[in-house]
N, C-alpha and C positions, 0 to 999 in steps of 0.2 A: 701282301705283307710277307716279309721274309725273315727267317730266324738265322742268325749267324753266330759264329763263335770267334771271339777275338782274344788274343793274349797280348798283354802289355808287359814287356820285359824291361826291367831297370836294374842293371847290375845282376845281383843274385836273386832279385825279387821278381816273382812272376805273379801277376794278378789276372785271374781268369774271369772273363765275362761270359757266362754260359748262354746268355741270350741277348742278342742285339735286335733292334727294331727299326724297320724301314716303313714309315707310314705311307710311302708312295704318294706324297703330296696331299694326303688327307689331313685336314686341320680340324681339330675338335673345337667346338664352341664352348669355351670355358667361362663365358660371361655369366655373371650372377643373374638368375632368373628374376623377372620383375616381382616386386613385393606382392605376395598373395598368400593364400592359405598355406598352412604348414601341416606336417604330420609328425607326431611323436609316437605313433603306434607302428604297426607293421607297414612299412613303406612299399612292400611288394604289391599290396592290393591296389595301390594308386598307380604304380608304374607299369603294372601288367597291361593296363589299358592302352599304353603307347609302346607296346613291345615291337610293333612294326617299325617305328622310328629308330629303335635301338639296334636294329640289324646293321645299320651303317656305322655303328660305333663299337663294334665288337673288336677292340684293338689289342686286348691283352693276350697273354701267351699261355699255351697249353703244353703239357708233356715236356717240361724242361729237364726231366731226369735223364733223357736220352741224349742230351747235348754232349759234344765231345769235351772231356775234362780229364785231368790226370787220374789214373786209376790206382796209383800207389803213392803212399805218403813216404817219400824218400828224402824229406827235408829240402826238396827243390824250391819250396816256397820260403825257406828260411833266409832271413837277412840278419847279419851280425848287428849288434847294438850300435847305433849311430850317436855320436856325441854332439849332434846339433842342438842348439838351444831351443827351448819350447816357448812359444808365445802363448799367452793365456786368453787371447781374445778370439778363440776359435768359433764360439757359438754366436749366431746372430739372433737378435731379439725379434726382428720382424721377419715375416714370411717371405716377403719379396726380395728380389735382388739375386744376381748371379754370384756364384762362388768364385774366388780368386785362387786358381791352382797354386800359384807361387807362394801365396800366403798359407794355404792349407797344407802344403808339403811339410811345413815345419811346426805346425801347431799341435801335433800329437792327437788330433781327433779324426784324421783321415788316413787312408792308405798313402803309400809313398807317391802315388800318382797325383795326389791332391784333389781327386774327384770323388772317390768312394768313401763315404762317411763310415766310421767304425760304429757298428751297432751293438757289438757284444765282444767280450774278451774271455778267452779260455787260457788257463795257465797250467803248465806241467813242467816236469823236470826230465831232462834227457836220461838221467840215471834211473828213472822209474822203470821197472820191468814190464809194465803193462803196455808195451809198444804195439803189439798186434791189435789190441782192442782199440787203441787210439787211431791206428791206421784205417781200420774198417770204419770207425765212427766218422773220421774226417773225410773219407772217400764218399760215404753216404751223405755227408753235409754238402759236398760239392754237387752230388747228384740231385739234391733238392733245389739247386740253383743258387745257393749262397756262395758269395765270393770270399776267398780266404787269403790271408797273408800272415807270415810268421816272422817274428823278430826276437832275437835273444836279448836278455837283460843287460843293462850297462854295467851292473855291479856283480853279476853272477852269470857266467855263460851257460850254466847248467839249467837256468830258468828260461823257458821259452813261452812267449806270448803269442797266442793265436788270435788274430784280428778277423772278425767276421763282418761282412757287409751284405745286406739284403737288397738286391736290385728292385726296381719298381714292379717288375712283373711278379716277383715272388711275394712282395708285400701285398699287391692287389689280390693274388690268388688266395693267400692265407687270411687276409683281412675279410674276404668274403666267407671263407670257411668258419672263421671265428665270430662272424656277425659283429665286426667292429663298426660302431656307429660313427658316421662322419657327417660334417655339416653340408646341407644342400640348399637351405633357404634362410634368409634373414628373418629373425623373429618379428612377429606382429604383436606388439604389446597391447593388451586389452586393458583399458582403463575402466574400472567399475564406476557405475553412476554414483554421484555424490549428492546427498540431500542438502538442501539450502542451509539447514541448521549446522551440519557438519562443515560445510564450506565456510560459513561465518566463523566457526571455531578455528578452522585452519588459518583464516586470514588474521585473526587475533594472535594466534600462536606465532605466525610468521612475523608480525610486527614486533612481538616481544623478543623474538630471536635476533632481530636486528641490533638490539642493545647488548646482546651477549657475544662473547668472542666465538669465532668459528670453532667447530669441533676439533680439538687438538688430537684426538685419538684416531682420526681417519688418516689414512695414508694419502699422499699426494698422487692423484690419478695420473699426472703427467709423467711420473717416474715409472708407472706400471705399464707393461705392454698391452696392446689391444688383443686380448685373447678372443678371437672372433668366434671360436667354436662355442663360447658361452652365450653368444648372441644369435646363434643360428639353430634352426631345427635340424635334427639329425635323423639318419636312417641307416640301416645296415648296408654296408658298402656292397656295391654290385658292379662287376666289370661291364656287364651289358648295358648298364644305365649310368655309365661314368659321366656322361655329359650333363647329368642333373646335379652333380656335386660341385662345390665351389673349389676349384683347383687353380690357384694362382701359379704355383710352382710345384712340380712333382717331387722335388727334393725335400720340400718342407710340408707337403700335404699331410703326411703322417709325421707327427712330432716324435722327438727322440724317445720318449717313454713308450709310445705305441710301437715304434720300430723294435725296441728292445723286447717288448712283450711278445711280439710276433716271432722274433728270432728264438726266444726262449721256448715258445710253444713248439716251434719246429724241432729244436734240440731235444725236447722231452719225448719226441716220437720217432727218433732215429735209432736204428739198431746198431749195436757194436759187436754182436756175435750172432751166429745162427741159433735160433731158439725162440720160444714163445715169449719168455720173460726177459730176454737180453736186449733191453731197449731203454733209452732215456739217459739224459745227462746226470740226473740225480744219482743213479746207480754208479756211474763212473766217478762221481765225486766221493761217493761212499767207499768204493773199493780202492781209492787213491790213484786212479788213472789220471785225473786232473786234480790240481791243488785248489784251484779257485775258478769261479765263473761269475762275472758281474758286468753290468753295463757301465759305461764311462760317465763320469761327471762332465759337465759342459765347460771345462776349462777351470781356471783358478777362481777362488772366491775373493781374491784380493786384486787390486788394481793400483797402478801408480797414479792414475788420474782420479780426480774427484767425480763421484757419480752425479753430482749436481751440475758440473760443467761439461763433462764429456759423456755422461750417460753410463749405463751398465754395460760391461763387456759381454755378459752372458746371463742366463737365468740364474745360475748358481751365484754369481756376483750380486745380482739383484736380490736374491733371497737372503744373502748374508747381510746386505746393507739395510733392507727394510723389514727383516724378520728375525734373523739370528743375532743381530748386533744388540749389545746391551743398551745402546742409546735410544732404542725404540721400544723399550719395555712397556710403555704406557699406550702404545698404538695397537689397533686391531691387526689381526693376522691377515696376510694376503692369501686367503684359502684357495682361491682359484689358481694362483700361481703355484702353491704347494701341491695342489692336485695335479696340475700339469706336469710338474717335475717329478713327484714321487708316487703319483697314482692315487686312486680314490680311497684305498684302504688306509693309507697313512694320512691322507687329507681328512678323512672322517674322524680319525683319532684326534687330530689337532682341533678339528671343529668341536668335538665333544669336550675336549679339555678346555678350550676357550669358553664354551657355553657353561661348563661347570664352574670355572673361575669367575665368570661374570655373575652367575647366580649366587656365588658366595658373598658378594658385596652386601646385599641386604641382611643375610644371616650374620656376617661379621659385625655389621653395624648394630644390629639388635643385641648380639652377644656382648659387644663392648658397652652398650647402653645398660644392660643388666649388671655388668661389673661396676660401671660408674655409679649406678643407682646404689649398689652396696657400699661404695666409697662415700657417697654423699650422706646416706642414712646411717653410717657407722656410729656417729656420735649420738644418734637418737635411738639406737637399738637397746632395748631394755635388757635383753638376755646377756649381751656382752658386757653391759654395765654391771649387772649383778655378778657375773663371773669375775670381773676385774676387782670388784669391791668385796668379794667373799674371802677375806683374810682369816676369818674364824672357822671356815669349813675345811676340815682336814680329810683328804681323799685316801682311800686304802691303796696299798702298793699294787702296781700293775704286774709284778712278777714275784717269784718266790725269793725269799731271804734277802737278796742283795738290793732290791728296789726299796727305796725309803718311802715313808709317808710324805705327802706333799700338800701344800695349800692349793685350794682351787684357784686362787688368784694367780698362781704361777702359770696357768694356762691362758692368761689374758690375751697374749698375742695370737695364740691359735684360735681363740674364740672370735677375735676380730677378723682374722683371715677367713675363717669359715663363713662369717656373715657376708663377705665379699662375693661368695659363690652361692650361698644358701640364703636367699632373702625372698621377699614377697614376689619378686618378678620372675623367679625361677620356674614356677609352674607355667606361667604365660609363655616363657621362652621354650619350654619343652613342647607345648602344644604348637607353637609357631614352627619349630624345627620339624615336627612330624608332618605338618601341612606343607612346609617348604620342600621336604623330600618328594612329596607327591607332585607339587607344582613343578619342581625341577624335572621330574621324569615326564610329566605330561607335556610340558612345553618343549622338552627335548624331542619328543616324537613329532611335534609340529615343525621344529627347526630341521629335523632330519628329513622330513617330507619336502621342505623347500630346497634343501641341499640336493636331495635325490632328483628333484625336478630340474634344478639348474645344471646338475652334472649328468643329466640324461640317464638316471638309474631307475626311473619309475618302472619301465617295462623290461629292465634287464634281469635276466635270470641266469644263475650259474649253470654252465654246461654240465652234462653228466660227468661226474668226477671219476677219475681213474682209480682203480683199485690199488691199494698200497702194495708194493713189491713183497713185503713180509707176509701179507695176507695171501698173496698168490703163491708164494713158495710153500706156505704151510698147508694150504687147502687146494693145491693144484690137481690132486687126484679126484676130488669131488667137484662136480660141476652141475649147474642147472641153468635153465634159460632165463635171461634177464627180461622181465616183462616190458621194459622200456625200449632197450636196444634190440631185443630179439636175438642176442648172441649168447652162447654159453659162457659162463664165468664161474670162478671158484665159489664154493658154497660152504658156509659154516653151519654145522648141525645145531639144532636148538639145544640139545642136551649139553653139547660142548660149550656153547655160549653161556648157558646158565652156570655151569660148573666154574668157568673162568670168572664170571661176575661174582660168584659167591666167594671165591678165593680173593678176588680184588677187594670186595667189601670187608672181608676179614682182615686184610692188610691195613685198610683204612682204619678200622676199629682198633687194631693193635697200635698204630701210630698215634691215635688219639689217646690211648692209654699211656703211651710214652709221655705225651704232653702233660697228662694229669699227674704222672709220676714226677715230672720235673717241677710242677707246681707244688706237689707235696714236699719235695725237697726244699723249695723256697720257704714253705710254711715252717718246716723244721728249723731252717736257718733263722727265721724271724723269731721263733720261740726261744732258741738257744741264745742268740746274740742280744736279746733284750736284757737278760740278766748280766751278760758280759759287759755291755755298754753301761749298765747301771752301776757296775763296780769299777768303772774306768777311773784312772787317776786324774785325767783332765776334767775340770769342773764343767766346761762347756759341753762336752760329750755326755758326762754323767747326768747333767740336768736336762739334757735333750735326748735321752736314750731312745725314745720311741721314734723321733724324727730321724736320728742317725740310723736306726734299724731299717726304717722304711726306705731311706735314700740308698743305702748300700744294697738292700734287697732288690730294689728296682734296677740298679746298675748291673747286678749279677744276673737278674732275670733277662735284661737286654742282651747280655753276652750269650746266655743260653739260647735265646731266641735266634740270634745270628748263627750259632753253631748248628742248631737243629734245622734251620732253613736249608743248609747244605745237604743234610741227610734227607730231608723231605723231598728235595728235587730228585735225588737218585731213586728214592722209593717210589715216587710218583711215576717216574719213567719206567721203572721195573713193572709196576702194577698195570700201567697203561699198555705196555707192550705185551704183558701177559694176557690182557683182554683180547688182543688181536682185532682192533677196530678195522672195519672194511675200507674206509676212505680216509684221506688226510683230514677232512673237516671233522669226522667222527673222532679221530685220534686227538685232534686239537681240543675239541670240546671236553673229551674225557680227561685229558691231562690238565686242562684249565680248571675244571671242577675240583679235581683232587688237590691241585696246588693251592687253590683258593681256600679250600676247606682246611688243609693243613696249616697254611699261613694264618688264617683267621683264628683258628683255635689256639695256635702257638702264641699269637700276639695278644689275644684278649683273655686267655684263661686266667692269668694272674689278676687282671682287672675285674673279672667276674667274681673271683674269690674275695677281693677287697670290698667290692660293692655289696655283696649279698651274704657273705659267710663270716667275714672278719668281725669278731666280737659278738656274734649272734648266738653261739653255742658254747659259751665259756663257763656257764654255771654262775655261781655267786660265791663270795668269800665264805670259806668254811666247807664248801662242797663244789670245788672246781672240777670241771671235766678235763681229763688229761689225755694226751696223745700217747698211745701204747702204755698207758698207765704210768707215764714217767714225766712227760713235759706238759706243763700247763699251757692251755691254748691262749693265744695272744688276745688281749683286750684292746678296745678302742681307746683313743686318747680321751681324757675327761671332757674335751670340747667336742667329741664325736668322731666318727670314722670318715667323714667327708674329706677332711684334710689329707688323709692317706690316699684316697681315691684321686684327688686333685694332683697330688705329687706323682702318683703312678702314671696318670694320663699325660701330664705335662712333660715329665722326663722322657717317657717312651716316645711320645710324639716328636719332640725336638730331636732326640738322638736318632730315631729312625729316619726322619727326613734328612737330617744332616748326613747320615751314613749313605743313604740312597743317592743323594746328590753327588757325594764324593765318588761313589762307585760308578755312577752314570757318566760323569764328565772327567773326574780325576784319573780313573783307570785308563780310559782311551788316550788321554793326554800323555800319561806316563809311558804307555806302550808305544805311541807314535814318536815321542821324543827319543825313546831308547832305540827305535828302528832308525831314525835319522842319525843318531849318534853312531850306530854301527856302520851306516852307509858312509859317513864322513871319514871314519877310521879306515874303511876298506879303500876308498878312493884316494886317500893320501893328499897330495898337493892339488888334485883336481876337485876341490871341494865345491867350487862355485858353479859346477856344471848344472845345467837345467835338464831335468829328466822329462821324457815324454809323458803324456797324461796317463797312459795305461800303467806305467811304472809308478807314478805318484799314487794312483788309486790302489794299486796292489799293495803298497806300503801302508795304506790306511787299515783300520780295523774293520773286519766284516761285521755286518749286523748279526746280532745274536741268533742262535739257532731257532729260537721260539718266536721270532718276529717281534710283534708289539706286545707280547705277553707280559714282560716285566714292567713296561710302562703302564699298561692297564692295571696290573695287579697292585702296583704302588698306589695309584689313584683310588682304586676301589677300597683298599684297606684304609686309606685316609678318609674316604667317604664314611666308612664304618665308624672310625674314631670321631668324626664330626657329628654324627647323628645318634649313635647308640648310647653314649654316656654324656651327651651334651648337657643334660640337666645338672651334672656334677662339675662340669668344666665349661662354662659359657664362652671362654676365650678360644675354644678349639676351632670354630669357623674362622676366626681372625688369623690364627697360626696357619691354618690350611690355605687361606687366601694369600698370605705373604709367601708361603712356600710355592704355591702354584704360579704366581707371577714370575718367580725365579725359574720354576720348572719348565714353563713354556719356552723361555729363552735358552735354558740349558739343553732341552731336547732339540730345539731348532739348531743350536750351535753344533750339537753332536751330529745330527743328521747331515748338515751342510759341510762341516769341516773335518770331522774326526772319523766318520764312517764311509765305507765305500757306498756308492749309490745303490740303494736297494732296488730290486725289480719292481716296477710299477704293477700293481695288481688291483682288481676291482672288488668292491664290496658295497652292499646296500645299507648296512647298519653296523653297529658295534658287536653284533653276534650274541653269544651267550652271556656277555657281561651285562646286558640290559636286564635279563632275568635275575642275575645276582643282585643288581642294584634294587630291584623290586623286593627281593627277599630281605635285604638289609633295611629297607624302609619299613617293612612290617615288623622286623625284630626291634627296630629302634623305638617304636611305640610301646612295645611290651617292656623293654629294659628301662626306658625313661619313667614309665609308670611305677616300676618297682624301685628305682633310685629315689624318686620323690617320696614314695610311701614308706620305704624301709630304711634307706641309707640316710636321708636327710631328716631333720627334726621338724619338718613342715607340719606333718599330721599331729605329733604330740603337742606342738604349740597351739594348733588350731583347737584341739580337744580341750586343752587347758583354758584357752581364752573363752570358749563358749560354755564350758561345763564346770570348771573348778576355779577359775580366776575371779578377780574382783568384779568383772562384768558378766558373770554367769547368769544366764537367763535374760539378759538385756539385748541380745542380738548384736553386740559390738565385739570388735577384735582389734582395737588399736593398741598402741604401745603401753598405754596405761593399764590395759587389761592383762598384760604379761607380767605384772609385778608379782614376785614370789614364784615364778615358773622354775627357776633353777633349784630352789629348795624343794619344790614339789616333785621334781624329776630325779632326786637323789634319795636313796634308801640308806638306812642306818644299819651298821654291823658292829657287833660286840667283839672286841679284839681278842678276848679270851676264848672265842669260838674258833679261832684259826687252827688249821691242821698243823701238825708238827713240822712237815716239810714246807709249809707255806708261811710259817710264822717269820716275820721280818727280824733282822738282827737288831734294829733300832726299836726302842719302846716309845718313841715319839715325845720324849721329855724335852727335846730342844724347842718345841713350840710353846709349851706353857709352863715348863719347869717340872711338871709331874708326868708320870706315864699316862699315855692316852688310854681311855676306856672304850671309846667308840670312834669309828671312822665312817666315811660316806662312800657310796659307789653308785654308778648309773644303772638304775633299774627301778621297777615299780613293785616293791616287796614290803611285806609287813615288818615291823620292828621285831627285835629278838624277844621282847617281853609280851608279845601278843599270844593269843590262844594257839595259832598255827605260825610258829616263828618262820620268818623268811618265805611265807607264802605270797602268792600273787595278790595284789590289791585290785579293787574294782576298776581303778583308773587304767591298769594294764589291759583289762579286757575291753574297756571303751576304746583305748588307743588301737588295739588289735582289730577290733571291728571297723573302726574308722579307716584303718589302712587297707583292709580288704575291700571295703566299699569304694574307697578312692580308686583303687586299681581297676575295679570293674567299670566304674563310671568314666574314668579317664580313657580307658581303652575303647569303650563303646562310642564315646563322644568323638574321639580322634578318628577312629575308623569310619564313622559315619561322615565326618567332614572330608576325609580322604576320598571315599567313594563318591560323594557328591561332587567334589572338584573334578574327579576323573570323568564323571558323567557330563559335567557342564563344559569341559574343555574338549573340543573336537580334535581328532588327530590331524586333520587337514585344515589349514587356514581357509577362510571363505574366499579370499581373493585368488588363492591358488586353485581351489576347486572350480571357481568360475573360469579361470584361464584354461584349465584342462577341458571343461565342457565346451568352451568356445572353440578350442582346437578340434574337437570331434565334429563340431558343426561345420567348421571350415573344410574338413576333410571331404565331406560330401560335395561341397561346391567344387573343390579341386578335382575330384573324380569326374564330376559332370563336365567341367571345362576341358579336362584332358581327353575324355572320350569324344566330345564334340570336335575338338581340334584334330583328333586323329581321323574322324570320319570326313571332315572337310578336306583334309589333306589327301585322303584316298580319292575323294570325288574329283579334285583338281587333277590328280595323276591320271585317272581314267579318262577325263576329258582330253587331256594332253595326248594320251595314247589312242584316242578315238574309240574307247570302249565304254562310253557312257550309256546308261540304260534309262529309259523313261520312267521306270517304276522305282528308281533309286531313291532312297531316303537318307538324309533330308534333301 
């Protein structure tokens, strides 16, 4: 085997091939091995047994750094922008087939020779002063064996695109170093034994399915490519054992995502200056040496021809048609194709989002049923009937001076609306949602295990992470030995780490106090504006002063939430950098936890106030509690506080989701439209020119700096809204479901069409977000228990029905048992006992023609003529005891059910566990067969060479 250096010159473009290969007539056997046992564990144990056979196939290359290549970056590789049109069918869907150089030269995905595929793009400006760093960096890139070609932009000659291509020998060498798992055997599917009873059930189900239409949500398999790596057993790639891997074509053996990942891995380890820490592409992007770095999309996502008649032009086009298009909103996601194109990390996000959306269907159905149950039983609700018929009950004013007396019947509409959300099915729904959250998480673990098996992530472990450059710069003077790698590395003292954590925790506490201050401001606004709206000239607003106050307060609260989110992001960045995390994953987890905590408190603080504090500490007429001894605290509506909580959740949830969807899709669309507009203005009459793929991708928006953080955060906050206060707003799962159906396609459209192609990266699960989901599930049990016990009227009605109503002592609680409940839940107040600053301007003579002497208010207090005026009645203590007892019983019952479900549902499905155990069994057979084959081959060779021994075995 010989190594040669060849240069291909085309005009001003030079493409250097640092390593050529002459196999000297040796031909590898690339045929698929016969079906047999597989290995999904350490493949080296199996293949070491046939190491002697591998000596003949050691065909890859070593020491490519010493190959002749240019040593100075003098723009000799630069080619001016070419105005050739770009065809969009550059990427092939199938692995087989030879490339067509004439076609590839103009498609924007290859070098100008039409043979070398572009694996990575670097972008810089000529005017940038960091020339020397780039020259050293690019010289070292070529020394690593990567091929390079430069080309200037068509619209701005100052912008230079550096196209990188990794030859086969470089890919093989680094794939072995990175332990990239590649296919080597077709999978042997193990069918578990079926019992006769289950077989009969399957037959009956199959007969029934014949009468049903075919599943419309499944994608047509004919339109999807045969991703053979999903049907093959994989093992870490090895150059010495290359003949064991399924290689139809070297150009397509490593897919585009894997090639880009390998090139990125190389770029992260190349020096740009002499020095210990002067290494890596990320630092060059940070200091401005390069403007951008990204892998290319596989051509255009649109095609002139129909995908049904001509097929997909490339994987991007296929993803757009069967995933990101709005016409397929009801179909399942092609997760294998998403994983192949964007990598496992993004694939897992969409798998989780799809699983979450699917699990919302039963929750949304039950929530809608609870709401419809309230609609159906509305005419039979005794409480709302009594409220609507209580024309003779006059309620006390809800604010000082300007608020008038009002009939209880005026709140008839609000009483009916409250019944829609607070009815007999609410408690059942709260228990169901608490159990649903547990089932969702437990079944997601099973789903994740199946995905990890199918995507070959079971035995994958992240490599030892590199230390963050900021950590190295800060603690470079202090070093200690790494117990894993055995190399010295920067070390952060324990005292320094603790002090930084204390400062960070103090910052978090301060920001939470800022949130509380904002909520306090909203409370003051509500207190002040109740009186203002009560004195308004418009009768519509004056008669609905409390609803107007709640509505405007929620909108103002939403604006404050949006403004504080911008501040929180900067504070979270500051505090996380102050902590100096050692690795990128530690930095990401710390930042994620802070941002979630800030956003969660910011979004839910006002909701907690309305649910648990509004109207609870106002005192009573004649002895109101006041804020700063000035403003009277806000009271609940005569029909209860639940209507305020429903309005808060409904408005915030709808506005938040609408705003997020606009920012996720609308902002990139506007940015990309503005970029295209500037390009058209700069080109003038040459507007119809077709740009090469690298320039098209450069004009797209880069993926945000925090990766999938924003997408996960939005969904996790929505999960909190769906579970924490669901007892007060049963329609929350339905709104979340409708939003998520749109969200999946919005995110898919954004990834495929509006963003540059992100670097494919691997991950085994959703990371720290799973722990946050478990925490939200626990919090939801507690909050729903308190909402039912304190915010709703479920417990007071129950106590009245069994203890004080017409059915007291009979063990019944029907609607007839609620007769008189409204009158029993209202206390009497003597108007002459009003404080001077609380006394209303009206004397109430408009109701009966004479000044009122008494009014009613919501509470359980003695009348003014009793021995202890306005003292608590016995019914108040019974209701309080029942509320506390309900909270304890509800929490213990739901937590027991949650733990029981967690125990009963295994993390691994039984069939998956059986398949994994069978694979381990087959490994033993494969090792025995491989060893036997090796020994027999050695025996034949010895006989052939005349070196056979009589005592040879076997």
